[in-house]
N, CA and C atoms as an extended XYZ file, in Angstrom:
507
Properties=species:S:1:pos:R:3:atomname:S:1:resname:S:1:resid:I:1 pbc="F F F"
N       142.375       33.821       27.683 N   UNK     1
C       142.898       34.320       28.615 CA  UNK     1
C       143.347       33.854       29.698 C   UNK     1
N       145.122       34.389       29.291 N   UNK     2
C       146.136       33.353       30.247 CA  UNK     2
C       146.228       34.381       32.115 C   UNK     2
N       147.058       33.784       32.799 N   UNK     3
C       147.291       34.612       33.766 CA  UNK     3
C       147.741       35.588       34.014 C   UNK     3
N       148.548       35.521       33.408 N   UNK     4
C       149.377       37.311       32.993 CA  UNK     4
C       148.363       38.200       32.491 C   UNK     4
N       147.677       38.016       31.647 N   UNK     5
C       146.666       38.996       31.486 CA  UNK     5
C       146.042       39.042       32.346 C   UNK     5
N       145.523       38.045       33.547 N   UNK     6
C       144.218       38.646       34.214 CA  UNK     6
C       145.478       39.177       35.539 C   UNK     6
N       146.618       39.063       35.499 N   UNK     7
C       147.707       39.677       36.684 CA  UNK     7
C       147.634       41.210       36.193 C   UNK     7
N       147.799       41.281       34.819 N   UNK     8
C       148.084       42.919       33.692 CA  UNK     8
C       146.363       43.761       34.651 C   UNK     8
N       145.796       42.761       34.509 N   UNK     9
C       143.944       43.688       34.479 CA  UNK     9
C       143.990       43.877       36.104 C   UNK     9
N       144.246       42.814       37.037 N   UNK    10
C       144.489       43.198       38.227 CA  UNK    10
C       145.112       44.205       38.954 C   UNK    10
N       146.432       44.304       38.111 N   UNK    11
C       147.681       45.069       38.684 CA  UNK    11
C       147.101       46.485       38.065 C   UNK    11
N       146.169       46.737       36.744 N   UNK    12
C       145.756       48.308       36.738 CA  UNK    12
C       144.914       48.223       37.367 C   UNK    12
N       144.124       47.250       37.681 N   UNK    13
C       143.085       47.863       38.576 CA  UNK    13
C       143.218       48.723       39.443 C   UNK    13
N       144.163       47.555       40.581 N   UNK    14
C       145.001       47.915       41.665 CA  UNK    14
C       145.258       49.386       41.418 C   UNK    14
N       146.284       49.561       40.891 N   UNK    15
C       146.844       50.901       40.400 CA  UNK    15
C       145.821       52.408       39.680 C   UNK    15
N       145.196       51.897       39.388 N   UNK    16
C       143.901       52.836       39.154 CA  UNK    16
C       142.850       53.028       40.463 C   UNK    16
N       143.148       52.706       41.173 N   UNK    17
C       142.774       52.345       42.309 CA  UNK    17
C       143.003       53.329       44.003 C   UNK    17
N       144.815       52.766       43.784 N   UNK    18
C       145.782       53.779       44.147 CA  UNK    18
C       146.188       54.446       43.489 C   UNK    18
N       146.141       55.105       42.746 N   UNK    19
C       145.494       56.401       41.898 CA  UNK    19
C       144.483       57.286       42.900 C   UNK    19
N       143.632       56.570       42.260 N   UNK    20
C       142.111       57.370       42.907 CA  UNK    20
C       142.346       57.776       44.484 C   UNK    20
N       142.287       56.571       45.195 N   UNK    21
C       142.846       56.901       46.658 CA  UNK    21
C       143.705       57.769       47.093 C   UNK    21
N       144.935       58.550       46.159 N   UNK    22
C       145.880       59.292       46.417 CA  UNK    22
C       145.093       60.945       46.182 C   UNK    22
N       144.969       61.269       45.225 N   UNK    23
C       143.857       61.740       44.749 CA  UNK    23
C       142.295       62.065       45.395 C   UNK    23
N       141.791       61.391       46.127 N   UNK    24
C       140.576       61.273       47.510 CA  UNK    24
C       141.394       61.840       48.823 C   UNK    24
N       142.909       61.506       49.066 N   UNK    25
C       143.437       61.971       50.187 CA  UNK    25
C       144.167       63.741       49.508 C   UNK    25
N       144.519       63.197       48.249 N   UNK    26
C       144.691       64.767       48.050 CA  UNK    26
C       144.361       65.706       48.519 C   UNK    26
N       142.801       65.857       47.608 N   UNK    27
C       141.633       66.350       48.101 CA  UNK    27
C       140.930       66.735       49.556 C   UNK    27
N       141.027       65.985       50.222 N   UNK    28
C       141.197       65.506       51.768 CA  UNK    28
C       142.094       66.881       52.387 C   UNK    28
N       143.773       66.840       52.168 N   UNK    29
C       144.448       66.560       52.311 CA  UNK    29
C       144.234       68.263       52.455 C   UNK    29
N       143.836       69.398       50.961 N   UNK    30
C       143.677       70.533       50.679 CA  UNK    30
C       142.086       70.971       51.238 C   UNK    30
N       141.714       70.283       51.227 N   UNK    31
C       140.161       70.680       52.240 CA  UNK    31
C       140.204       70.782       53.625 C   UNK    31
N       141.197       69.895       53.867 N   UNK    32
C       141.215       70.172       55.474 CA  UNK    32
C       142.723       71.617       56.103 C   UNK    32
N       142.922       71.061       55.245 N   UNK    33
C       144.475       72.656       55.197 CA  UNK    33
C       143.822       73.972       54.879 C   UNK    33
N       142.660       73.902       54.451 N   UNK    34
C       141.302       75.885       53.589 CA  UNK    34
C       140.527       75.838       55.596 C   UNK    34
N       140.084       74.710       55.576 N   UNK    35
C       139.528       74.505       56.955 CA  UNK    35
C       140.433       74.887       58.115 C   UNK    35
N       141.239       74.628       57.649 N   UNK    36
C       142.709       75.171       59.117 CA  UNK    36
C       142.371       76.534       59.265 C   UNK    36
N       142.661       76.759       57.639 N   UNK    37
C       143.611       78.237       57.473 CA  UNK    37
C       141.856       79.330       58.202 C   UNK    37
N       140.835       78.451       58.071 N   UNK    38
C       139.185       79.295       58.181 CA  UNK    38
C       139.680       79.212       59.910 C   UNK    38
N       140.011       78.190       60.678 N   UNK    39
C       139.201       78.498       62.240 CA  UNK    39
C       140.271       78.672       62.060 C   UNK    39
N       141.397       79.271       62.020 N   UNK    40
C       142.573       80.207       62.683 CA  UNK    40
C       142.373       80.922       62.746 C   UNK    40
N       141.381       81.594       61.345 N   UNK    41
C       141.199       83.615       61.042 CA  UNK    41
C       139.628       83.246       62.319 C   UNK    41
N       139.308       82.434       62.784 N   UNK    42
C       138.693       82.584       63.571 CA  UNK    42
C       138.706       82.774       64.702 C   UNK    42
N       139.364       82.070       65.240 N   UNK    43
C       139.942       81.877       66.148 CA  UNK    43
C       140.995       83.493       66.493 C   UNK    43
N       141.549       83.755       65.157 N   UNK    44
C       141.937       85.108       65.889 CA  UNK    44
C       141.476       86.365       65.864 C   UNK    44
N       139.830       86.226       64.852 N   UNK    45
C       138.746       87.109       65.599 CA  UNK    45
C       138.492       86.789       67.097 C   UNK    45
N       138.091       85.572       67.226 N   UNK    46
C       137.447       85.400       68.369 CA  UNK    46
C       138.590       85.984       69.513 C   UNK    46
N       140.229       85.961       69.480 N   UNK    47
C       140.907       86.495       70.229 CA  UNK    47
C       140.985       88.253       70.272 C   UNK    47
N       140.550       88.662       69.213 N   UNK    48
C       140.286       90.208       69.652 CA  UNK    48
C       139.282       90.795       69.270 C   UNK    48
N       138.271       90.038       69.368 N   UNK    49
C       137.133       90.728       69.176 CA  UNK    49
C       135.885       90.321       70.988 C   UNK    49
N       135.914       89.375       70.957 N   UNK    50
C       134.679       88.342       71.995 CA  UNK    50
C       135.680       88.266       72.894 C   UNK    50
N       136.893       88.052       73.143 N   UNK    51
C       138.025       87.773       74.139 CA  UNK    51
C       137.746       88.750       75.505 C   UNK    51
N       138.027       90.288       74.731 N   UNK    52
C       137.751       91.440       75.179 CA  UNK    52
C       136.916       91.905       75.650 C   UNK    52
N       135.574       91.319       74.688 N   UNK    53
C       134.223       91.823       75.687 CA  UNK    53
C       134.094       90.991       76.642 C   UNK    53
N       134.114       89.230       76.676 N   UNK    54
C       133.880       88.785       77.775 CA  UNK    54
C       134.831       89.260       79.264 C   UNK    54
N       135.924       89.764       78.429 N   UNK    55
C       136.612       89.961       80.068 CA  UNK    55
C       136.001       91.209       80.479 C   UNK    55
N       135.560       92.329       79.274 N   UNK    56
C       135.210       93.091       79.944 CA  UNK    56
C       133.403       92.886       81.120 C   UNK    56
N       133.115       92.383       80.044 N   UNK    57
C       131.891       91.531       80.548 CA  UNK    57
C       131.707       90.585       82.270 C   UNK    57
N       132.761       90.170       81.737 N   UNK    58
C       133.125       89.064       83.894 CA  UNK    58
C       133.611       90.719       84.725 C   UNK    58
N       133.916       91.706       83.935 N   UNK    59
C       134.655       92.618       85.082 CA  UNK    59
C       133.299       93.311       85.614 C   UNK    59
N       132.233       93.770       84.625 N   UNK    60
C       131.115       94.269       84.999 CA  UNK    60
C       130.380       93.721       85.810 C   UNK    60
N       130.320       92.479       85.380 N   UNK    61
C       129.470       91.530       86.678 CA  UNK    61
C       130.256       91.216       88.035 C   UNK    61
N       131.110       90.779       87.824 N   UNK    62
C       131.663       91.205       88.814 CA  UNK    62
C       131.892       92.078       89.956 C   UNK    62
N       131.745       93.407       89.097 N   UNK    63
C       131.696       94.854       90.443 CA  UNK    63
C       130.649       94.809       90.294 C   UNK    63
N       129.265       94.448       89.636 N   UNK    64
C       128.063       95.073       89.947 CA  UNK    64
C       127.507       94.103       90.752 C   UNK    64
N       127.920       92.432       91.245 N   UNK    65
C       127.468       91.370       92.247 CA  UNK    65
C       127.260       92.035       93.253 C   UNK    65
N       128.175       92.364       94.015 N   UNK    66
C       128.028       93.257       96.063 CA  UNK    66
C       126.721       94.004       95.805 C   UNK    66
N       126.728       95.184       94.519 N   UNK    67
C       126.232       95.977       94.354 CA  UNK    67
C       124.191       95.583       94.799 C   UNK    67
N       125.037       94.147       93.580 N   UNK    68
C       123.285       93.738       92.843 CA  UNK    68
C       122.475       93.495       94.591 C   UNK    68
N       123.487       91.875       94.998 N   UNK    69
C       123.296       91.717       96.833 CA  UNK    69
C       123.166       92.657       97.432 C   UNK    69
N       123.282       94.057       97.411 N   UNK    70
C       122.772       94.621       98.075 CA  UNK    70
C       121.510       95.767       98.246 C   UNK    70
N       121.439       95.669       96.747 N   UNK    71
C       119.932       96.172       96.465 CA  UNK    71
C       118.854       94.950       96.799 C   UNK    71
N       118.938       93.819       96.527 N   UNK    72
C       118.251       92.795       96.861 CA  UNK    72
C       117.876       92.438       98.200 C   UNK    72
N       118.977       92.950       99.312 N   UNK    73
C       119.519       92.870      100.700 CA  UNK    73
C       118.239       94.216      100.990 C   UNK    73
N       118.593       94.824      100.448 N   UNK    74
C       117.745       96.415      101.019 CA  UNK    74
C       115.686       96.414      100.765 C   UNK    74
N       115.526       95.485       99.510 N   UNK    75
C       114.697       95.380       98.759 CA  UNK    75
C       114.070       93.944       99.975 C   UNK    75
N       114.645       92.936      100.205 N   UNK    76
C       114.087       92.595      101.436 CA  UNK    76
C       113.571       93.019      102.916 C   UNK    76
N       114.594       93.877      103.123 N   UNK    77
C       114.300       94.188      104.222 CA  UNK    77
C       113.242       95.401      104.108 C   UNK    77
N       112.556       96.075      103.247 N   UNK    78
C       112.401       97.357      102.914 CA  UNK    78
C       110.555       96.547      102.706 C   UNK    78
N       110.901       95.444      102.382 N   UNK    79
C       109.308       94.693      102.382 CA  UNK    79
C       109.092       93.990      104.036 C   UNK    79
N       110.005       93.450      104.406 N   UNK    80
C       110.292       92.961      105.895 CA  UNK    80
C       109.282       94.354      106.754 C   UNK    80
N       109.701       95.254      106.429 N   UNK    81
C       109.268       96.602      107.266 CA  UNK    81
C       107.795       97.335      106.462 C   UNK    81
N       107.626       97.215      105.172 N   UNK    82
C       106.212       97.366      105.339 CA  UNK    82
C       105.079       96.506      105.638 C   UNK    82
N       105.898       95.172      105.414 N   UNK    83
C       105.061       94.206      106.168 CA  UNK    83
C       104.535       95.091      107.784 C   UNK    83
N       105.441       94.646      108.182 N   UNK    84
C       105.347       95.160      110.018 CA  UNK    84
C       104.166       96.273      110.500 C   UNK    84
N       104.787       97.318      108.675 N   UNK    85
C       104.083       98.653      109.610 CA  UNK    85
C       102.744       98.564      108.817 C   UNK    85
N       102.423       97.853      107.988 N   UNK    86
C       100.996       97.876      107.665 CA  UNK    86
C       100.482       96.555      108.608 C   UNK    86
N       101.148       96.414      109.238 N   UNK    87
C       100.170       95.488      110.465 CA  UNK    87
C        99.825       96.498      111.676 C   UNK    87
N       101.273       97.266      111.768 N   UNK    88
C       100.944       98.531      112.543 CA  UNK    88
C        99.489       99.063      112.695 C   UNK    88
N       100.090       99.517      111.343 N   UNK    89
C        98.040      100.607      110.496 CA  UNK    89
C        97.255       99.848      110.861 C   UNK    89
N        97.033       98.724      110.356 N   UNK    90
C        96.029       97.986      110.604 CA  UNK    90
C        95.443       97.156      112.388 C   UNK    90
N        96.235       97.632      113.354 N   UNK    91
C        96.059       97.683      114.453 CA  UNK    91
C        95.590       98.848      115.009 C   UNK    91
N        96.421       99.993      114.600 N   UNK    92
C        95.757      101.410      114.761 CA  UNK    92
C        94.594      101.601      114.265 C   UNK    92
N        94.422      101.268      113.331 N   UNK    93
C        93.214      101.633      112.146 CA  UNK    93
C        91.585      100.760      113.479 C   UNK    93
N        92.154       99.105      114.140 N   UNK    94
C        90.921       98.930      114.235 CA  UNK    94
C        90.694       99.170      115.807 C   UNK    94
N        92.114      100.013      116.559 N   UNK    95
C        91.875      100.545      117.751 CA  UNK    95
C        91.003      101.395      117.678 C   UNK    95
N        91.366      102.582      116.710 N   UNK    96
C        90.126      103.928      116.518 CA  UNK    96
C        89.328      103.792      115.788 C   UNK    96
N        88.694      102.716      115.450 N   UNK    97
C        87.363      102.461      115.530 CA  UNK    97
C        86.536      101.874      115.896 C   UNK    97
N        87.830      100.991      117.101 N   UNK    98
C        86.438      100.599      118.672 CA  UNK    98
C        86.687      101.687      118.946 C   UNK    98
N        87.665      103.242      119.133 N   UNK    99
C        87.077      103.850      120.081 CA  UNK    99
C        85.936      105.011      119.145 C   UNK    99
N        86.162      105.054      118.093 N   UNK   100
C        85.300      105.749      117.482 CA  UNK   100
C        83.691      105.328      117.769 C   UNK   100
N        83.711      103.795      117.617 N   UNK   101
C        82.056      103.151      117.996 CA  UNK   101
C        82.122      103.262      119.470 C   UNK   101
N        82.920      103.584      120.520 N   UNK   102
C        82.546      103.628      121.757 CA  UNK   102
C        82.480      104.423      122.326 C   UNK   102
N        82.720      105.606      121.408 N   UNK   103
C        82.465      106.624      121.692 CA  UNK   103
C        80.459      107.636      121.060 C   UNK   103
N        81.068      107.115      119.227 N   UNK   104
C        79.515      107.047      119.166 CA  UNK   104
C        78.114      106.425      120.028 C   UNK   104
N        78.620      105.095      120.502 N   UNK   105
C        77.288      104.749      121.721 CA  UNK   105
C        77.410      106.309      122.886 C   UNK   105
N        78.765      106.516      123.094 N   UNK   106
C        78.442      107.042      124.535 CA  UNK   106
C        77.505      108.335      123.788 C   UNK   106
N        77.891      108.884      123.315 N   UNK   107
C        77.362      110.699      122.613 CA  UNK   107
C        75.752      109.599      122.480 C   UNK   107
N        75.115      108.813      121.625 N   UNK   108
C        73.706      108.263      121.776 CA  UNK   108
C        73.085      108.269      123.488 C   UNK   108
N        74.385      108.033      123.988 N   UNK   109
C        73.921      107.866      125.510 CA  UNK   109
C        73.860      109.092      126.073 C   UNK   109
N        74.424      110.408      126.368 N   UNK   110
C        75.008      111.639      126.885 CA  UNK   110
C        74.019      112.458      125.905 C   UNK   110
N        73.398      112.116      124.758 N   UNK   111
C        72.326      112.876      124.194 CA  UNK   111
C        70.971      112.257      124.671 C   UNK   111
N        71.013      111.213      124.635 N   UNK   112
C        69.491      110.527      125.411 CA  UNK   112
C        69.851      111.320      126.900 C   UNK   112
N        70.579      111.433      127.800 N   UNK   113
C        70.105      112.214      129.043 CA  UNK   113
C        70.400      112.874      128.572 C   UNK   113
N        71.008      113.842      127.857 N   UNK   114
C        70.557      115.481      128.060 CA  UNK   114
C        68.897      115.958      127.775 C   UNK   114
N        68.498      115.061      127.140 N   UNK   115
C        67.154      115.523      126.736 CA  UNK   115
C        65.953      114.927      127.901 C   UNK   115
N        66.916      113.995      128.443 N   UNK   116
C        65.721      113.872      129.136 CA  UNK   116
C        65.958      114.677      130.173 C   UNK   116
N        67.063      114.808      131.032 N   UNK   117
C        67.114      116.629      131.550 CA  UNK   117
C        66.889      117.466      131.385 C   UNK   117
N        66.417      117.515      129.547 N   UNK   118
C        65.670      118.763      129.322 CA  UNK   118
C        64.638      118.771      129.459 C   UNK   118
N        63.794      117.586      129.308 N   UNK   119
C        62.817      117.428      129.729 CA  UNK   119
C        61.594      117.248      130.990 C   UNK   119
N        62.905      116.939      131.392 N   UNK   120
C        62.630      117.122      133.015 CA  UNK   120
C        63.009      118.826      133.728 C   UNK   120
N        63.921      119.515      133.382 N   UNK   121
C        64.111      120.454      133.326 CA  UNK   121
C        62.998      121.236      133.150 C   UNK   121
N        62.060      121.235      132.067 N   UNK   122
C        61.254      122.068      131.432 CA  UNK   122
C        60.490      121.566      132.641 C   UNK   122
N        60.033      120.284      132.277 N   UNK   123
C        58.701      120.158      133.959 CA  UNK   123
C        58.656      120.748      134.565 C   UNK   123
N        59.894      120.940      135.951 N   UNK   124
C        59.837      121.209      137.018 CA  UNK   124
C        59.763      122.854      136.798 C   UNK   124
N        60.360      123.634      135.374 N   UNK   125
C        59.894      125.081      135.258 CA  UNK   125
C        58.322      124.825      134.964 C   UNK   125
N        58.213      124.267      134.681 N   UNK   126
C        56.253      124.470      134.441 CA  UNK   126
C        56.010      124.187      135.115 C   UNK   126
N        56.097      123.489      136.512 N   UNK   127
C        55.076      123.090      137.576 CA  UNK   127
C        55.807      124.225      138.142 C   UNK   127
N        56.761      124.778      138.901 N   UNK   128
C        57.922      125.945      139.167 CA  UNK   128
C        56.872      127.000      138.852 C   UNK   128
N        56.473      127.532      137.705 N   UNK   129
C        56.458      128.852      137.130 CA  UNK   129
C        54.161      128.731      137.414 C   UNK   129
N        54.399      127.560      136.904 N   UNK   130
C        52.444      127.356      136.643 CA  UNK   130
C        51.866      127.249      138.329 C   UNK   130
N        52.339      126.281      139.505 N   UNK   131
C        51.531      126.068      140.081 CA  UNK   131
C        51.131      127.879      140.984 C   UNK   131
N        52.927      128.798      141.346 N   UNK   132
C        52.466      129.834      141.927 CA  UNK   132
C        51.832      130.771      140.863 C   UNK   132
N        51.175      130.450      139.922 N   UNK   133
C        50.636      131.644      138.730 CA  UNK   133
C        48.964      131.000      139.258 C   UNK   133
N        48.469      129.875      138.761 N   UNK   134
C        47.511      128.861      139.155 CA  UNK   134
C        47.244      129.024      140.895 C   UNK   134
N        48.026      129.489      141.880 N   UNK   135
C        47.342      129.787      143.449 CA  UNK   135
C        47.574      131.821      143.730 C   UNK   135
N        47.733      132.420      142.830 N   UNK   136
C        47.961      133.519      142.392 CA  UNK   136
C        46.256      133.791      141.765 C   UNK   136
N        45.972      133.165      140.694 N   UNK   137
C        44.881      133.362      140.020 CA  UNK   137
C        43.818      132.780      140.718 C   UNK   137
N        44.276      131.772      141.624 N   UNK   138
C        42.794      131.232      142.647 CA  UNK   138
C        42.603      132.525      143.528 C   UNK   138
N        43.607      132.994      143.994 N   UNK   139
C        43.545      134.128      144.724 CA  UNK   139
C        43.076      135.278      144.782 C   UNK   139
N        43.375      135.546      143.341 N   UNK   140
C        42.857      137.049      142.429 CA  UNK   140
C        41.142      136.780      142.825 C   UNK   140
N        40.872      135.254      141.484 N   UNK   141
C        39.436      134.686      141.794 CA  UNK   141
C        38.108      134.988      142.690 C   UNK   141
N        39.294      134.524      144.093 N   UNK   142
C        39.003      134.519      145.094 CA  UNK   142
C        38.507      136.105      146.080 C   UNK   142
N        39.586      137.255      145.885 N   UNK   143
C        38.522      138.359      145.826 CA  UNK   143
C        38.196      139.102      145.058 C   UNK   143
N        37.716      138.794      144.549 N   UNK   144
C        37.225      139.169      143.182 CA  UNK   144
C        35.757      138.167      143.841 C   UNK   144
N        35.250      137.064      143.882 N   UNK   145
C        34.147      136.822      144.464 CA  UNK   145
C        34.049      137.177      145.509 C   UNK   145
N        34.494      137.437      146.628 N   UNK   146
C        34.456      137.895      147.775 CA  UNK   146
C        33.951      139.563      147.327 C   UNK   146
N        34.801      140.463      146.957 N   UNK   147
C        34.210      141.971      146.938 CA  UNK   147
C        32.675      141.744      145.981 C   UNK   147
N        32.897      140.898      144.745 N   UNK   148
C        31.128      140.798      144.127 CA  UNK   148
C        30.043      140.176      145.121 C   UNK   148
N        30.648      139.279      146.415 N   UNK   149
C        29.450      138.854      146.883 CA  UNK   149
C        29.799      139.950      148.217 C   UNK   149
N        30.424      141.117      148.976 N   UNK   150
C        30.407      142.472      149.617 CA  UNK   150
C        29.673      142.825      148.630 C   UNK   150
N        30.311      143.569      147.265 N   UNK   151
C        29.370      144.773      146.613 CA  UNK   151
C        27.528      144.253      146.429 C   UNK   151
N        27.547      143.147      146.163 N   UNK   152
C        26.153      142.206      145.730 CA  UNK   152
C        25.320      142.192      146.661 C   UNK   152
N        25.844      142.060      147.907 N   UNK   153
C        24.791      142.771      149.287 CA  UNK   153
C        24.933      143.727      149.108 C   UNK   153
N        25.264      144.704      148.638 N   UNK   154
C        24.732      146.053      149.397 CA  UNK   154
C        24.053      146.421      148.098 C   UNK   154
N        24.728      146.235      146.973 N   UNK   155
C        22.707      146.887      146.096 CA  UNK   155
C        21.332      145.512      146.037 C   UNK   155
N        21.759      143.738      147.048 N   UNK   156
C        21.174      143.291      146.868 CA  UNK   156
C        20.797      142.436      146.093 C   UNK   156
N        21.726      142.362      145.429 N   UNK   157
C        21.780      140.858      144.306 CA  UNK   157
C        22.818      140.351      145.025 C   UNK   157
N        22.901      139.204      144.493 N   UNK   158
C        23.310      137.567      144.541 CA  UNK   158
C        24.562      137.568      143.489 C   UNK   158
N        25.200      138.093      143.286 N   UNK   159
C        26.413      137.816      142.361 CA  UNK   159
C        27.018      136.342      142.221 C   UNK   159
N        26.632      135.957      140.866 N   UNK   160
C        27.190      134.433      140.520 CA  UNK   160
C        28.160      134.573      140.070 C   UNK   160
N        29.324      133.816      140.701 N   UNK   161
C        30.432      133.623      140.205 CA  UNK   161
C        30.584      132.023      139.852 C   UNK   161
N        31.521      132.747      138.830 N   UNK   162
C        31.439      130.950      137.341 CA  UNK   162
C        33.566      131.256      136.778 C   UNK   162
N        33.648      130.199      137.638 N   UNK   163
C        35.452      130.022      137.796 CA  UNK   163
C        35.752      130.094      136.077 C   UNK   163
N        36.239      130.698      135.533 N   UNK   164
C        36.765      130.743      134.116 CA  UNK   164
C        37.856      129.646      133.876 C   UNK   164
N        37.715      129.191      132.984 N   UNK   165
C        38.738      128.023      132.150 CA  UNK   165
C        39.920      128.689      131.826 C   UNK   165
N        40.296      129.999      131.074 N   UNK   166
C        41.061      130.329      131.014 CA  UNK   166
C        42.382      130.360      132.891 C   UNK   166
N        41.804      130.438      133.582 N   UNK   167
C        42.733      130.908      134.604 CA  UNK   167
C        43.108      128.796      135.426 C   UNK   167
N        42.574      128.450      134.740 N   UNK   168
C        42.593      126.823      135.290 CA  UNK   168
C        43.637      126.409      134.609 C   UNK   168
N        44.893      125.552      134.920 N   UNK   169
C        45.820      124.681      133.224 CA  UNK   169
C        45.861      123.356      133.753 C   UNK   169
């Protein structure tokens, strides 16, 4: 093989490689062009469908943000007010329970004193009633004994007087 044949073989191989590279580049060009067209269609869909939705969503968020902030502020104020009122309610219930306990203790003392006074009054009434009754009973027995003595002296008999147990209390 001579040099010309080798040179022709190298030129042929190089030509085939260049043609192959040209075909590959042409394929890449057509693929890129097809991809570019597809991307343009997607961009058009985004512009017609997604961007208006995004603008509307942004408008709703911008419109709702102050209202949401107001609601959160109201919830925070309500929460602090509820905590304060719960504290006041706890204090009031504690005070009412303390008063109720004191009143219950006072009622117990009052009931005990009332019972003592009723017992004392009953004893005083019993003494006030029974003492004159005993005196009157003793007086009647004395009169009866005296009358029995007088009558017995006339009859000559001496009557024995025995005190009755029922008259003594």
